[in-house]
Each structure stands twice: as structure tokens, then as C-alpha cells.
N, C-alpha and C positions, 0 to 999 in steps of 0.2 A: 766539256772536254773529256775525252776518254782517258783511262789510266795510262794507256800507251803513249798518248800525246803528252801527258803530264811528265812522264819519265824523260822526255826529250828537252825539257826546259832548262835553261841555265839557272843554276842556284846562286843565291846572293848571300855573302857573309859580311856582317858589319862588325868591325873590330874597333873598340874604344878602350881607353884606360879605365873607364867607368862602366860597370854593368848597367847602371840606371840609364846612362846616355845611350849605350848600344841598344838596350831594350826599347827605349823611347823612340829612337830613330827608326827601328824596325817597325814599331807600331804606327808611327807617322807615315812611313813609306807605304805600308799596307793600306792605311786609310786614304791617303792621297792617290793611290793607284787603283782605287775602287776594289780593294781586297787583293789585287794581284794574284794571278794564278801560279806564278813562279815561286818556288820555295825560298824563304829568307830566314836567316837565323842570326841572332846576336851572339857575339863572343866578347863580352866586356869584362874588364877587371881580371883579377887573379882567381885561382881556384879556391882560395880561402876567403874570397869576398872583398879583398882589398883593391886599391887602385894599382893599375899596371896592366900588363898583358900576359896572357898565358898561352904558350904554344899548344898545350894540350887542349884548351878550350877552343882555340882556333881550328885545330885539326878535327876535333869532334864536330864542330859546327859545319865544317866543309864536308865531312862525310855524311852528315845528316841531310844536307841540301843537294847532294850529288845525284843527278838524274841521268848522267851520261852525256850531257851536252856542254859540260864545263862548269866551273865555279868562278864567279867574280868576287874578289875580296876587296872591300873598301875599308880604309883605316882613318884614324883621327890624327895621330901625331907620330913623330919620328921613330920612337922605339917600337911602335906597332908595325911600322914599315920594316924595321930590322927583323922583328919576330917572324913576319910573313916571308921575307926574303930568305931567312935561315931555313924555314920549313920547305920552301920551294927548292933551295939548294940541296937539302937532304934527299929529296926526290921520292921518298916512300911514305911520308906522313900525310900528304894531301892527295886528293883524287887527281887522276890524269886530267889535264885541261884546266887546272886551277891557275888563275891569273890575278896578279895584283893590279888594282885599278888606280891610276893617278887621277883622282877626282875629289872634290869637296865631299865630306861625309854625308851631310844631310841632303843637299840638292842632288848629289851623285846617286845616293841610295834610291831616291824617288825615281830618277831617270832610269837607273839600272833595273829596278823592279818593273816599271811600266814596260820597258823595252823587252826584258826577259819574258814577261807575261804574254807578249805577242808572238813568241816562238822564235825570236831573233837568235842568231848564233852568238857565241861568246865575244867575237870581235865586234859585233853590232852593239852588244851590251856595254862593252868597254868604251866604245866610241860615244855612245849616248851619255854615259856617266861622265866621261872626261869633258864633254861639251858643256857640262854644268859650270865649268870655270867661266864661261862666257855669259852666264845669266847676269843681267844688269838689275840692280835693285833701286837705282836712282836715275 
């Protein structure tokens, strides 16, 4: 893939109240997607290493994965949703085209990364991730 093509991929941000969880989900998504060409970044825990969410870490991760095709943000729990919604409402902290995804964190992250790596647009990535709610395990 050329550098120009890579710039057009949707970026993925994984937000968890735990840095270890966010990092592990990112690693797992990369592994299960065959390495995934799309950029993915974990934004877990607080800036001081505690449990919680950090708007600053979320914004930094979104900027880091932005390639101009949008950024899909997946979250674990309620206050992570609120943190991302607050950043989106501010309008200047996140890259243009950043979207909050309603999807399970683990399954959604894998689906999002696989789909983003194919060059799908942000709407396609959001749809693939949200369809992870329908994955049956039994």
C-alpha cells in the first residue's frame, strides 16, 4: 500500500477505563485482523495511570490515527461515552470526521479495524463495528 493510500484509511481509537484493557484490545484487534493496515490507538485510563478516562488521551489518540478519512472511536463504559460526546460537542479537540461508535469494544474493534483496513469509509467502519452486537456466541 502506498503512503498516499494509507493516509486515506479511517483511524480507530479504543477508549477504556483501563490502559491495560485498551492496549490489549488494540493488540488483539491488530492480531486478529492480520496486522491491519488502518491506524489504531489505545486511549485507556487517566493521564496519571489510574482508572478512568482522559479527554486529553482520547484527543491525542484521535489526532495520531487521523489520516483524513475519519476516526472511529469505540468505548467500554458510560463515562467513556460521555467523555467522547463532550469532545465531539466542543468541536475543536477531535479531527474532522470523528465519530463515536455504538459497538461492543472487543468484537467491534476487530470488525472496525478489518473494515477500515480494506479502505472502507467511516460509515462502513461504523456499520461493521455496530453489527458486532449481532455476533452469536452460543
